[in-house]
C-alpha positions, 0 to 999 in steps of 0.5 A, spaced: 782 400 701 777 394 701 772 400 700 776 403 694 777 396 691 769 395 691 767 402 688 773 400 682 769 393 681 762 396 682 764 402 677 767 397 672 761 393 672 757 399 671 761 401 665 760 394 662 753 395 661 754 401 656 754 400 649 761 396 647 765 397 641 769 392 637 777 392 638 778 395 631 773 400 632 777 403 638 783 403 635 780 406 629 778 412 634 784 412 637 788 413 630 783 418 628 784 422 635 791 421 635 792 425 628 788 431 629 791 432 636 798 431 632 795 436 627 793 441 633 800 441 636 803 443 629 798 448 628 801 451 635 808 450 634 807 454 628 804 460 631 808 459 637 815 459 633 812 466 629 813 469 637 819 466 639 823 472 640 818 474 645 817 467 648 825 467 649 824 474 653 819 472 657 822 466 659 829 470 661 825 476 664 826 473 671 834 473 670 834 479 666 830 483 673 837 481 677 841 483 671 843 477 668 842 473 661 843 466 659 849 464 657 851 460 650 856 454 651 854 451 644 853 454 637 846 450 637 844 452 644 840 458 641 836 454 636 834 448 641 832 453 646 827 456 641 825 449 638 824 447 645 820 454 647 816 453 641 814 446 642 812 447 650 808 454 648 805 450 642 802 444 646 800 449 651 796 453 646 793 447 643 792 444 649 784 445 650 783 442 642 788 436 644 783 435 651 777 435 647 780 430 642 781 426 649 774 427 651 771 425 645 775 418 645 773 416 652 766 419 652 763 413 648 764 409 655 760 415 659 753 415 660 749 421 658 749 425 664 756 425 665 758 427 658 755 434 660 761 435 664 765 436 658 766 444 657 766 445 665 772 439 665 776 443 659 775 450 662 778 447 668 783 443 666 786 449 662 784 454 667 788 450 673 794 449 669 795 456 667 793 458 674 799 453 677 803 456 671 802 463 673 803 462 680 810 459 678 812 464 674 810 470 678 812 468 685 816 461 685 821 462 680 823 469 681 823 468 689 828 462 687 832 465 683 833 471 688 835 466 693 839 461 689 843 466 685 843 473 689 843 469 696 846 463 696 851 465 690 852 471 691 860 470 692 861 466 686 861 468 678 854 467 675 854 464 668 847 460 667 847 457 661 841 456 656 840 449 658 841 449 665 836 455 666 831 452 661 830 446 665 829 449 671 824 454 668 820 448 665 821 444 671 818 449 676 812 452 671 810 445 668 811 442 675 806 447 678 801 447 672 801 439 672 800 439 680 794 444 680 790 439 676 789 435 682 781 437 682 781 434 675 784 427 678 779 428 684 773 429 679 774 423 675 776 418 680 769 421 684 765 421 677 767 413 676 765 412 683 772 410 685 772 415 691 768 419 694 768 425 698 768 421 705 774 417 703 778 423 701 777 426 708 778 420 712 785 419 708 787 427 708 793 426 713 795 421 707 794 426 702 798 432 706 804 427 706 804 426 699 803 433 697 809 435 702 813 429 698 812 432 691 813 439 694 820 437 697 821 434 690 819 440 685 820 446 690 826 449 688 828 452 695 831 448 701 827 452 706 821 449 710 817 456 710 818 456 702 816 449 702 810 450 706 808 456 701 809 452 695 804 446 698 799 451 700 795 451 694 796 444 693 792 443 699 787 448 698 786 444 691 785 438 695 780 441 699 776 443 692 777 436 690 773 434 695 768 439 694 768 436 687 767 429 689 761 431 693 758 433 688 759 428 682 759 422 685 754 417 683 751 416 690 749 423 691 746 423 683 742 417 685 740 420 692 737 426 688 734 421 683 730 417 689 728 424 692 725 427 686 721 420 685 
């Protein structure tokens, strides 16, 4: 812990040497980036809304595959579903542009050699999220529905409402998509010198514990085997994050510079 605090203090001191911006300049830059991000989100929402019938069919497919459909319990359920799916799909569609605005906002506080990571960062962020969402949609969601509905619920009448199913669907898909961003988090922590590969390896037991605690919360299946299957991609991603931390940590870059000189 002391090493981590020292790393944070050193990183803050290094950042203090960069050219600064006034408070008003920061606020003006934040306002500009927020406006552009909202505009991109609105465009994504409009495109997603055009294809809302296909989106609803896509969401409902795991239920249709076992012979069920969502049930309306309120006259506005269908409209709420269309709006909700259009917002989420629009956010995913516009996410590369929104992430780029975030990057532009934080880039003034970064060194020139750090700014070269913008395109790998954007590609990895979007790719990992889509990969996590795909893993959830392709494997976790169908398996969970089959076990929970056709297994535990085989002796009951099935009435799966739009609100309950979409909440369950988004929890699995978005939850896994966000969890797959773990290497990106480790990338930034290492890039700014807060952690390094050695720190991550030494504390891997705690990382495994945290991963399984997160899995216990978001995993829709109650058995340990399913939890292990659910957690295994996150463990692989943690190890990937360790490798990323090894290559981007400032100490390694300084060592390369000294060796070159």
